[in-house]
C-alpha positions as CSV (number, residue, x, y, z in Angstrom):
1,M,72.5,98.5,-23.8
2,I,68.6,98.2,-23.1
3,Y,66.5,96.7,-26.0
4,Y,62.5,97.0,-26.2
5,F,60.7,94.5,-29.2
6,A,57.4,95.2,-30.0
7,N,55.3,94.1,-33.1
8,Q,53.1,96.9,-33.3
9,I,53.6,100.4,-31.7
10,Y,50.7,100.2,-29.3
11,Q,52.4,97.5,-27.4
12,L,55.3,99.9,-26.5
13,S,52.9,101.7,-23.9
14,Y,53.4,98.8,-21.5
15,A,57.2,99.6,-21.4
16,W,57.2,103.3,-22.2
17,S,57.5,104.4,-18.7
18,L,60.6,101.8,-18.1
19,Y,61.6,103.7,-21.5
20,E,61.8,107.0,-20.1
21,E,63.8,106.0,-16.8
22,M,66.2,104.1,-18.7
23,G,66.5,104.9,-22.0
24,G,67.2,102.2,-24.8
25,T,66.8,101.0,-28.7
26,F,63.6,100.2,-29.9
27,L,63.8,96.7,-32.2
28,V,61.3,96.1,-35.3
29,R,60.9,93.4,-37.9
30,K,59.6,95.3,-40.8
31,N,59.8,98.5,-43.0
32,K,56.4,99.2,-42.4
33,T,56.5,99.2,-38.5
34,Y,59.7,100.9,-38.6
35,I,58.1,104.0,-40.9
36,K,54.9,103.9,-38.3
37,F,57.2,104.0,-35.2
38,K,58.8,106.8,-37.0
39,H,55.8,109.0,-37.2
40,Y,54.0,108.4,-34.0
41,L,57.4,108.9,-31.9
42,R,58.3,111.6,-33.4
43,G,59.6,114.8,-31.3
44,T,59.9,112.4,-28.2
45,D,63.7,112.8,-27.9
46,H,65.1,116.0,-26.9
47,S,68.7,115.0,-26.2
48,E,71.8,116.5,-28.1
49,N,72.2,113.3,-29.8
50,A,68.9,113.0,-31.0
51,T,68.0,111.0,-34.6
52,F,66.3,112.4,-37.4
53,M,62.9,113.1,-36.2
54,K,63.8,113.1,-32.7
55,T,62.4,109.8,-32.0
56,P,63.9,106.9,-30.0
57,K,66.6,105.0,-31.4
58,L,65.4,102.5,-33.9
59,Q,66.7,99.4,-35.2
60,K,65.3,96.8,-37.8
61,V,66.4,93.3,-36.8
62,D,66.0,90.0,-38.0
63,L,64.4,88.1,-34.6
64,K,66.3,84.9,-35.7
65,S,70.1,86.7,-35.9
66,L,70.2,88.6,-32.6
67,S,73.0,86.9,-31.3
68,N,75.2,89.9,-32.1
69,L,73.2,92.1,-29.2
70,E,74.7,92.6,-26.0
71,G,72.9,94.0,-23.1
72,I,68.8,93.6,-22.0
73,I,66.5,92.6,-24.5
74,L,62.6,93.5,-23.2
75,S,59.9,92.2,-25.4
76,Q,56.7,93.2,-25.1
77,S,55.2,90.6,-28.1
78,N,55.2,86.5,-28.0
79,S,57.9,86.4,-30.2
80,R,60.7,83.9,-30.6
81,I,63.8,86.0,-29.6
82,H,67.1,84.4,-30.8
83,N,69.6,85.8,-28.9
84,D,72.9,84.6,-27.4
85,S,72.4,84.3,-23.8
86,K,75.8,84.5,-22.7
87,K,76.3,88.1,-24.6
88,S,72.6,89.3,-23.6
89,K,69.3,88.4,-21.4
90,S,66.1,88.2,-22.8
91,I,63.0,89.5,-20.9
92,F,59.2,88.6,-21.5
93,I,56.6,91.8,-20.6
94,G,53.8,91.1,-23.1
95,H,51.4,93.7,-23.6
96,G,47.9,92.6,-21.4
97,S,46.7,90.4,-18.7
98,G,43.5,89.4,-20.2
99,D,41.6,86.1,-20.4
100,K,42.4,85.8,-23.9
101,K,45.3,82.8,-24.6
102,Y,48.7,83.7,-25.6
103,G,49.2,83.2,-29.3
104,G,51.7,81.0,-30.7
105,S,53.4,78.1,-28.9
106,Q,53.8,77.8,-25.5
107,N,57.7,77.1,-26.1
108,T,58.1,80.7,-27.0
109,L,57.6,82.0,-23.5
110,L,60.0,78.9,-22.7
111,S,62.7,80.4,-24.7
112,Y,62.9,83.8,-22.5
113,Q,65.4,83.9,-19.8
114,Y,63.4,86.3,-17.8
115,I,59.7,86.7,-17.3
116,F,58.3,89.8,-15.9
117,L,55.1,89.0,-13.6
118,S,52.5,91.8,-13.2
119,G,50.7,89.7,-10.9
120,P,49.2,86.1,-9.7
121,K,46.7,86.1,-12.7
122,H,49.7,87.1,-15.1
123,R,50.9,83.7,-13.3
124,E,48.0,81.6,-13.5
125,K,48.1,82.4,-17.3
126,L,51.2,80.7,-17.5
127,T,50.0,77.6,-15.8
128,D,47.0,77.4,-17.9
129,V,48.8,77.0,-21.1
130,G,51.7,74.5,-19.2
131,V,54.4,77.2,-18.9
132,F,56.5,76.0,-16.2
133,L,59.4,78.0,-15.5
134,P,61.9,78.0,-12.0
135,E,61.2,80.7,-9.7
136,N,64.1,82.6,-10.1
137,R,63.0,83.1,-13.8
138,L,59.5,84.6,-12.6
139,I,60.4,88.2,-11.5
140,P,57.6,89.7,-9.5
141,I,57.2,93.3,-10.9
142,G,53.4,94.6,-11.2
143,N,51.8,96.3,-14.0
144,L,54.4,99.0,-15.3
145,R,51.5,100.9,-16.5
146,F,50.0,101.6,-13.3
147,D,52.4,104.1,-12.2
148,D,51.8,107.0,-13.8
149,Y,47.9,106.6,-12.8
150,I,49.1,105.7,-9.4
151,N,51.2,108.6,-9.0
152,N,48.8,111.0,-10.1
153,K,51.2,112.0,-13.3
154,F,48.3,113.3,-15.5
155,D,45.7,116.4,-14.6
156,R,42.1,115.3,-15.2
157,N,40.9,118.6,-16.9
158,V,44.1,118.7,-18.8
159,L,43.0,115.7,-20.3
160,K,39.5,116.2,-21.2
161,Q,40.5,119.3,-23.1
162,R,43.2,117.7,-25.1
163,M,40.6,115.1,-25.9
164,G,38.1,118.0,-27.1
165,I,35.7,118.0,-24.5
166,S,34.1,121.3,-24.4
167,P,34.5,122.6,-20.4
168,N,30.8,123.2,-20.5
169,D,30.5,119.3,-20.6
170,F,32.7,118.4,-17.6
171,H,30.3,118.0,-15.3
172,K,28.6,115.0,-17.7
173,K,30.0,111.6,-17.1
174,T,32.2,110.0,-19.6
175,V,31.8,106.5,-20.9
176,L,35.2,104.5,-22.2
177,Y,34.2,102.3,-24.7
178,A,37.3,100.0,-25.6
179,P,36.5,96.9,-27.6
180,T,38.8,94.6,-28.3
181,W,39.6,93.3,-32.4
182,R,38.5,90.1,-34.5
183,W,40.9,87.9,-32.2
184,G,38.3,87.9,-29.0
185,N,35.0,88.6,-31.1
186,G,35.4,92.4,-30.9
187,T,32.3,94.1,-30.3
188,L,32.9,97.5,-32.2
189,R,31.2,96.7,-35.6
190,E,28.1,95.8,-33.6
191,Y,27.6,98.3,-31.3
192,A,29.8,101.3,-32.1
193,K,27.0,103.3,-34.0
194,K,23.7,102.4,-31.5
195,F,26.1,103.6,-28.1
196,I,27.1,106.9,-30.2
197,K,23.4,107.8,-30.7
198,E,22.3,106.6,-27.4
199,I,24.8,107.1,-24.9
200,T,26.0,110.7,-25.9
201,S,22.3,112.0,-25.2
202,E,23.3,112.1,-21.6
203,H,27.1,111.6,-21.3
204,N,30.4,112.2,-22.8
205,L,31.8,108.8,-25.0
206,I,35.2,107.7,-25.7
207,I,35.5,105.3,-28.3
208,R,38.8,103.5,-28.0
209,P,38.9,100.7,-30.6
210,H,41.9,98.0,-30.5
211,H,45.0,99.0,-32.6
212,F,43.6,96.7,-35.5
213,D,40.5,98.6,-35.7
214,A,42.3,101.7,-35.2
215,H,41.5,102.5,-39.4
216,L,38.1,102.5,-38.5
217,I,38.0,105.7,-36.3
218,P,37.8,108.1,-39.4
219,Y,34.8,106.4,-40.6
220,Y,33.0,106.4,-37.4
221,K,33.8,110.1,-36.9
222,L,32.6,111.0,-40.4
223,W,29.3,109.0,-39.5
224,A,29.0,110.7,-36.2
225,S,29.4,114.3,-37.8
226,I,27.0,113.1,-40.7
227,N,24.1,112.6,-38.1
228,G,24.7,115.8,-36.2
229,I,26.1,113.7,-33.1
230,K,28.3,115.8,-30.6
231,N,30.3,114.7,-27.1
232,V,31.7,112.0,-29.1
233,Y,35.6,111.5,-28.7
234,F,37.9,108.8,-30.1
235,S,41.4,107.4,-28.7
236,N,44.0,106.1,-30.9
237,P,46.0,103.7,-29.4
238,N,48.7,104.4,-32.2
239,N,49.0,107.9,-30.7
240,L,51.3,106.4,-28.1
241,L,51.8,109.6,-25.8
242,T,48.6,111.7,-26.5
243,N,46.2,108.6,-26.0
244,D,47.7,106.4,-23.6
245,T,45.4,103.9,-22.0
246,M,45.9,105.2,-18.7
247,Q,44.9,109.0,-19.5
248,D,41.5,107.6,-21.2
249,F,41.1,105.5,-17.8
250,L,41.5,109.2,-15.7
251,V,39.1,111.4,-17.9
252,S,36.3,108.2,-18.0
253,D,33.9,107.3,-15.0
254,I,33.0,103.8,-16.4
255,L,34.2,101.1,-18.8
256,I,32.3,99.2,-21.4
257,S,34.5,96.4,-23.6
258,D,34.6,92.7,-23.8
259,T,37.5,90.4,-24.1
260,S,40.0,93.3,-24.1
261,S,42.3,93.2,-21.4
262,I,41.3,96.5,-20.4
263,L,38.9,95.0,-18.2
264,Y,41.6,94.0,-15.7
265,E,43.8,97.2,-16.4
266,Y,40.3,99.4,-15.9
267,L,40.3,97.7,-12.0
268,I,43.3,100.5,-10.9
269,T,40.5,102.9,-11.0
270,S,38.2,101.4,-8.6
271,K,35.4,102.8,-11.0
272,P,32.7,100.3,-12.8
273,I,32.7,98.2,-15.5
274,I,30.1,96.5,-17.9
275,I,31.0,94.1,-20.4
276,A,29.2,93.8,-23.8
277,N,28.7,90.2,-24.2
278,T,30.1,88.1,-27.0
279,D,30.1,84.4,-27.5
280,F,34.3,84.0,-28.0
281,S,35.4,80.8,-25.9
282,G,39.2,81.2,-26.6
283,L,39.8,82.4,-23.1
284,H,41.5,81.0,-20.0
285,N,40.1,79.3,-17.2
286,M,40.6,81.6,-14.1
287,P,39.6,81.4,-10.3
288,D,36.7,83.5,-9.5
289,N,38.5,86.1,-7.7
290,M,40.6,86.5,-10.8
291,N,37.5,86.7,-13.1
292,V,36.0,89.8,-14.2
293,M,33.3,88.6,-15.5
294,K,32.1,87.4,-11.9
295,I,31.6,90.5,-10.6
296,T,30.4,92.8,-13.5
297,D,27.0,93.3,-15.1
298,F,26.6,92.6,-18.6
299,Y,25.1,94.1,-21.6
300,D,23.4,92.9,-24.9
301,D,20.9,94.3,-27.1
302,S,18.0,92.8,-24.8
303,K,18.8,95.9,-22.3
304,N,18.8,99.9,-22.7
305,I,22.8,100.8,-22.3
306,L,21.7,104.0,-20.7
307,D,19.8,102.1,-17.9
308,V,23.1,99.8,-17.4
309,I,25.6,102.7,-17.1
310,N,23.2,105.0,-15.4
311,S,22.7,102.0,-12.5
312,N,26.3,101.4,-12.0
313,L,27.2,104.6,-11.9
314,T,24.8,105.2,-9.1
315,K,26.5,102.6,-7.2
316,V,28.4,103.9,-4.1
317,D,30.5,100.8,-3.2
318,N,33.0,99.6,-5.7
319,S,35.6,97.8,-3.2
320,K,34.5,94.2,-5.1
321,Y,36.7,96.1,-7.8
322,T,39.6,97.0,-5.7
323,E,39.7,93.1,-4.2
324,M,39.8,91.9,-7.9
325,L,42.9,94.1,-8.5
326,N,44.8,92.8,-5.8
327,A,43.9,89.3,-6.5
328,C,45.4,89.9,-10.0
329,F,48.3,92.5,-9.3
330,Y,51.4,92.5,-7.6
331,F,51.9,95.9,-5.4
332,N,50.1,98.1,-6.9
333,D,52.7,100.7,-5.8
334,G,53.3,103.2,-8.2
335,K,56.9,101.4,-7.8
336,S,56.7,98.8,-10.4
337,V,59.0,100.8,-13.0
338,E,61.6,101.4,-10.0
339,R,61.4,97.4,-9.3
340,A,62.0,96.7,-12.8
341,K,64.7,99.2,-13.2
342,S,66.5,97.8,-10.2
343,F,66.4,93.9,-11.3
344,I,67.8,95.4,-15.2
345,T,70.6,97.1,-13.3
346,Q,71.7,94.1,-11.2
347,L,71.4,91.6,-14.0
348,A,73.5,94.3,-16.3
349,G,76.1,94.2,-13.4
350,Q,75.9,90.4,-13.5
351,K,76.9,90.2,-17.1
352,K,80.0,92.5,-16.9
353,Q,81.5,90.6,-13.9
């Protein structure tokens, strides 16, 4: 049996493609989370034995009492999994390869039997917080989320229409603004209205707030409507299947973010990146070849945002982004899910012997 644990629904996106291949049961800790998962994942299970609302199998658990579970437990959250290692194996996937440090204690990561590494940057993050594991417990997989993008799973124009962009505006460049939240000094409250007013005068704008700021989407949507502003669209990270990050990547032509891990995931596109300045200091120490801040332009109130955007859009050579992608992530060949599936299948086979 395969189990997937996440504290928040958006974290599931880091294992969803694996779930589509292998199936399994989602684990949650709270009733509130259980209800949210039921709501946003309704209609995704079309099997004969589908659950109520046709959601994936879902189980509310106490993480301190998982000794009865048998199989493989995949975690997208940095939470301690109290399992019986003779009955089950725990694997840490996490939910991002950005520069913000892991929350909680480093001992939490040490408690996992295995860690799926997305790349050298992931390994460097572990080293920076003093997490050292034997090599046979560190499994190079690559970024599971990249497979759909690399394998051209999505149609760009279909996604644009689903986003609400009129075919009459397809010719415009599309800017993706994806800030983080309070943890990381996210810039949404500082720049959202300014960007809505100024960027939409020339381009389409997609605002994708962090999960913990998603409740502000109706407010900004109403504010834009009251002010007669068009060409602004919103992507809710809770809508796991219709507002996936990789879909937003495909629709967009350029990214603006701050300290979000999306800065590094966007490297898969080779499209330009702009960093909105923030004074957050709780970041990992990274080598220059794994530090996106060394290769991007920055924005603050002293600059005109359209000037910064248009300057980056006219640059022809974006090879620096591809170089950093390969420095930060393993493989990038569209086969990360296949590697993860192979390891899990092998591990499950060993348990049965």
